[in-house]
N, C-alpha and C positions, 0 to 999 in steps of 0.2 A: 663287338666281331673285329672293331678296325685294330689298328698298331697304333698304340697312344704314341709311338715318337711320331707318327704322320701328323703334320699341319691338317686340323680339322675344320675351323671356321677360316672365310676368306681372310679375314685381317691376320690369320694364325699362314695361312697359304701367301700373303703376301710378302710377309716378315721374309719368310724361309727364301723368298724367292729373291728378297731384297738384299738380303746378307751374302746368298750367293750374287748376285751381280756387281755387287759395289766392291767384293775382295778381286771377281776374275776381270772386272776393267780395271781398277786401277794393275794388276798384270800384267794384261794387255795393252793399254796406252796409256802407264806411266801416271806420276804424278800429276791430279785434277788444275792445278794451279799452274803449270807449265800447259796443258792442254788447251786451258779456257786462255791464255794468255795468247797464243797462238790463235783461235776464233777470233777473239776479239779484233787482233790486230787485221785479218784476213776481212773479216767481217764488215770493217770498215772500208773498206776498198768497194762492197759487194752492196754496202748501203748506196753507193751514188745509182745504183741501177735506178733507175723511171721506172722500172713495171712491176709491180709488187710482187705479183704472184712468181714473175720470173726469179726476182730479190729473193722471196724464201725456198723457192730450189737451189740455190744459188749458194745460198744461207747452209742448207743443206750439205751440198758437194764441199764446201770447206770445213764442216765441223768434220766429214771423214779426211779429207785432206790434210787435216791437221792432228789426227787420230794416226794417219800414214805418216807422218813423220817422226813419230816416236816408233812405229811399228813397221815395218812398207811391205813383211810379210803375209801381211795376216790379209788372206783373201778375201773374208765378209765386206771389210772396207770397201776392197775394188768392185768387188760387186754392188754394194750399196751406191756408189759416184756411179755407175753405168743405170743403177737403176732410176737415180734423181737426174742423172741426162735423158735419159728413155724419156723420164716425167718432162719435161724442159720441150722436147722434140713433139710429146704429143699435144702438148700445150699450143704451140706453137700450130700444129699443122691442127687441130680443133679451130683454131682462128682465123686461117686462110679458107677452111668450109664452108662456102656459104650456107645459111641457116634457112630451110623450105619449110 
């Protein structure tokens, strides 16, 4: 009934998606060694933040910034930075709101 070329099991679907993602990511973000070196360098500064939750949000932002260094015209990364920034402001806002 189904097309035999289409992945059938969950594992087959995962493997097919993984193959596409790893190829696509290298094309967009460049060599992983360069990207992770940049992330590590920036993350060492972010790790100085004493607030664990904010530190994790900043960590996600620097990941996106490291990718933007390689591909500054990648709109999705810019949107992600904005989204993580909004998450940080949401967190801070919740902390300022007295619980009832």
